[in-house]
C-alpha positions as CSV (number, residue, x, y, z in Angstrom):
1,X,6.8,37.6,-202.0
2,X,8.2,35.5,-199.0
3,X,6.1,32.5,-198.0
4,X,5.1,31.7,-194.4
5,X,7.1,28.9,-192.7
6,X,5.6,27.8,-189.3
7,X,8.9,26.1,-188.4
8,X,11.1,29.3,-188.7
9,X,11.6,31.8,-185.9
10,X,13.8,34.9,-185.5
11,X,15.6,35.7,-182.3
12,X,17.6,38.7,-181.3
13,X,20.6,38.4,-178.9
14,X,21.0,41.5,-176.6
15,X,24.6,41.9,-175.5
16,X,26.2,44.1,-172.9
17,X,28.4,46.0,-173.3
18,X,27.3,46.7,-176.8
19,X,29.5,45.1,-179.4
20,X,30.9,42.4,-177.1
21,X,31.5,39.0,-178.7
22,X,29.4,35.9,-178.1
23,X,28.9,32.5,-179.8
24,X,26.3,29.8,-180.1
25,X,27.3,26.5,-178.3
26,X,27.3,24.2,-181.3
27,X,27.1,21.1,-179.0
28,X,23.6,22.2,-177.9
29,X,22.2,22.5,-181.5
30,X,20.9,19.1,-182.7
31,X,20.8,18.0,-186.4
32,X,17.1,18.9,-186.7
33,X,17.7,22.6,-185.9
34,X,19.7,25.1,-187.9
35,X,20.8,28.5,-186.5
36,X,21.8,31.1,-189.1
37,X,22.7,34.8,-188.9
38,X,20.3,37.2,-190.6
39,X,22.1,40.5,-189.8
40,X,24.0,41.8,-186.7
41,X,22.4,40.2,-183.6
42,X,19.4,38.8,-185.4
43,X,19.3,35.0,-185.9
44,X,17.0,32.6,-187.9
45,X,16.1,29.3,-186.1
46,X,14.9,26.7,-188.6
47,X,13.3,23.5,-187.2
48,X,12.7,20.5,-189.6
49,X,9.3,18.8,-189.4
50,X,9.0,16.0,-186.9
51,X,7.6,13.0,-188.7
52,X,7.7,10.7,-185.6
53,X,5.2,10.2,-182.9
54,X,7.6,11.3,-180.2
55,X,8.2,14.8,-178.8
56,X,11.7,16.1,-179.1
57,X,13.5,18.8,-177.1
58,X,16.6,20.9,-177.3
59,X,18.2,23.8,-175.3
60,X,20.1,26.2,-177.5
61,X,22.8,28.1,-175.6
62,X,24.6,31.4,-176.3
63,X,27.9,32.1,-174.4
64,X,29.3,35.6,-173.7
65,X,33.0,36.0,-174.5
66,X,33.7,36.2,-170.7
67,X,33.4,32.4,-170.8
68,X,30.8,32.2,-168.0
69,X,27.7,34.3,-168.8
70,X,25.2,32.3,-170.9
71,X,21.6,32.5,-172.1
72,X,19.4,29.7,-173.5
73,X,16.4,29.0,-175.7
74,X,14.3,25.9,-175.0
75,X,12.8,24.2,-178.2
76,X,10.0,21.7,-177.8
77,X,8.5,20.0,-180.9
78,X,5.6,17.7,-180.8
79,X,5.5,14.4,-182.7
80,X,3.5,13.4,-185.8
81,X,4.6,16.4,-187.8
82,X,3.6,19.0,-185.1
83,X,5.1,22.5,-185.5
84,X,7.8,23.6,-183.1
85,X,7.8,26.3,-180.5
86,X,10.9,28.2,-179.3
87,X,10.6,29.4,-175.7
88,X,13.2,31.7,-174.2
89,X,14.4,30.6,-170.7
90,X,14.7,32.9,-167.7
91,X,17.6,35.3,-167.1
92,X,20.9,33.4,-167.4
93,X,21.8,31.6,-164.2
94,X,25.6,31.7,-164.7
95,X,27.4,34.3,-162.6
96,X,30.7,35.7,-163.9
97,X,33.5,35.6,-161.3
98,X,35.4,38.8,-162.3
99,X,32.3,41.1,-161.7
100,X,31.8,42.0,-165.4
101,X,28.8,44.2,-166.3
102,X,28.0,42.1,-169.5
103,X,24.9,40.0,-169.6
104,X,23.6,38.0,-172.5
105,X,19.9,37.4,-173.0
106,X,17.9,35.9,-175.8
107,X,14.9,38.0,-176.6
108,X,12.2,36.6,-178.9
109,X,10.8,38.7,-181.7
110,X,7.1,38.7,-182.6
111,X,5.8,35.4,-184.1
112,X,5.7,35.5,-187.9
113,X,2.3,36.1,-189.5
114,X,1.0,34.6,-192.7
115,X,0.5,38.0,-194.3
116,X,3.8,39.4,-195.8
117,X,4.4,43.1,-195.8
118,X,5.1,45.1,-198.9
119,X,8.8,45.6,-199.5
120,X,9.7,49.2,-200.3
121,X,11.4,49.9,-203.6
122,X,15.2,50.0,-203.4
123,X,16.8,53.3,-204.2
124,X,20.3,54.7,-204.6
125,X,21.6,58.1,-205.8
126,X,24.7,60.2,-205.6
127,X,23.9,63.7,-204.3
128,X,25.3,65.2,-207.5
129,X,26.0,63.6,-210.9
130,X,28.6,66.2,-211.9
131,X,31.4,67.3,-209.6
132,X,34.1,69.8,-210.3
133,X,37.4,69.6,-208.3
134,X,40.4,72.0,-208.2
135,X,43.6,71.1,-210.0
136,X,45.5,70.5,-206.8
137,X,46.0,66.9,-205.4
138,X,44.1,65.7,-202.3
139,X,40.8,64.0,-201.5
140,X,37.3,64.3,-202.9
141,X,34.2,63.3,-200.9
142,X,31.2,62.0,-203.0
143,X,28.0,61.8,-200.8
144,X,25.1,59.4,-201.6
145,X,21.8,58.3,-200.2
146,X,20.1,54.9,-200.4
147,X,17.3,52.8,-199.0
148,X,16.6,49.0,-198.6
149,X,20.2,48.1,-199.4
150,X,22.3,46.1,-196.9
151,X,25.0,48.4,-195.4
152,X,28.4,47.3,-196.6
153,X,27.0,45.7,-199.8
154,X,28.2,48.5,-202.1
155,X,30.3,48.0,-205.2
156,X,31.8,51.2,-206.8
157,X,34.0,51.4,-209.9
158,X,36.0,54.1,-211.5
159,X,36.5,54.5,-215.3
160,X,40.0,53.8,-216.4
161,X,42.2,56.5,-214.9
162,X,45.5,56.8,-213.0
163,X,45.0,60.2,-211.4
164,X,42.0,59.1,-209.2
165,X,41.5,56.1,-206.9
166,X,38.8,55.0,-204.4
167,X,40.1,55.2,-200.9
168,X,37.1,54.1,-198.8
169,X,33.3,53.9,-198.5
170,X,31.7,55.2,-195.3
171,X,28.0,54.7,-194.2
172,X,26.9,57.2,-191.5
173,X,23.5,55.5,-190.8
174,X,20.9,53.4,-192.6
175,X,20.3,56.0,-195.4
176,X,23.4,58.1,-196.1
177,X,27.2,57.7,-196.8
178,X,30.0,58.8,-198.9
179,X,32.8,57.5,-201.2
180,X,36.3,59.0,-200.5
181,X,38.6,59.4,-203.5
182,X,42.2,60.5,-203.7
183,X,43.4,62.6,-206.6
184,X,46.8,63.6,-207.9
185,X,47.7,67.1,-209.0
186,X,46.7,68.2,-212.5
187,X,49.7,70.1,-213.9
188,X,48.4,70.0,-217.4
189,X,46.7,72.8,-219.4
190,X,43.5,70.9,-219.9
191,X,40.8,69.5,-217.5
192,X,40.4,65.7,-217.1
193,X,37.3,63.6,-216.3
194,X,36.6,60.3,-214.6
195,X,33.3,58.5,-214.0
196,X,32.4,56.9,-210.6
197,X,29.7,54.2,-210.9
198,X,27.7,52.4,-208.3
199,X,27.1,49.0,-209.9
200,X,23.8,47.1,-209.8
201,X,25.3,44.1,-208.1
202,X,23.7,45.0,-204.8
203,X,20.6,47.0,-206.0
204,X,20.1,50.1,-208.1
205,X,23.1,51.9,-209.6
206,X,24.0,55.5,-210.4
207,X,26.9,57.4,-211.9
208,X,28.6,60.7,-211.3
209,X,31.3,62.5,-213.4
210,X,34.3,64.1,-211.6
211,X,36.1,66.8,-213.5
212,X,39.4,68.1,-212.3
213,X,40.1,71.6,-213.8
214,X,43.4,72.3,-215.5
215,X,46.4,73.7,-213.7
216,X,47.3,77.4,-214.4
217,X,49.9,78.2,-217.0
218,X,51.7,81.6,-217.0
219,X,53.5,83.1,-220.0
220,X,56.1,85.9,-219.5
221,X,55.3,89.1,-221.4
222,X,58.6,89.7,-223.1
223,X,59.7,92.4,-225.6
224,X,59.6,91.1,-229.2
225,X,62.8,90.4,-230.9
226,X,63.9,93.4,-233.0
227,X,62.0,96.7,-233.1
228,X,60.1,99.2,-235.1
229,X,62.2,101.5,-237.2
230,X,60.5,104.8,-237.7
231,X,61.3,107.7,-239.9
């Protein structure tokens, strides 16, 4: 279970328009503060203990990719080992010249509590563990559901085969997605199988077996050679 750290804080950067790029101004981050990305626009600010008798201050700045819009977080840490506080500043004072609609603000999340919450059990499963596909070439979509697995952290493998390849992995939301496969035509007289595996590198695994049915074979109904000689 995670331990409580009074010198760690999480902050979320709200950006407009959504998806616009921004960056932390590294020149405003002193050596006693570390800013690391948790996921997306969530950031972890870690402040080392102050063993001196002097208060120390820092103003951490985020800059929008328009080059002028900024937002800042003021950090004040008391001396003699006092814990730090991260206080967001007011609305950014910088005004863009090209009348952009984007604004960047640093929004603090709730202060961490000493009582950790229970982590739900991770889960992953293909919607079906046995899939039948026609003999013709084309694509196969393999749906799956999952929970408490970081999106994008999936590792899928196919058993040794040359007629089936993984094309892409798509995640619709935080709980569902699918694997897209590309298959070649089966012109043989027998079906063929391949196993798709979600490895356990990023959480629970699962397998599903894909069976491509055989192609059709037609035999002409010809007269036999020779004939019956009757009396």
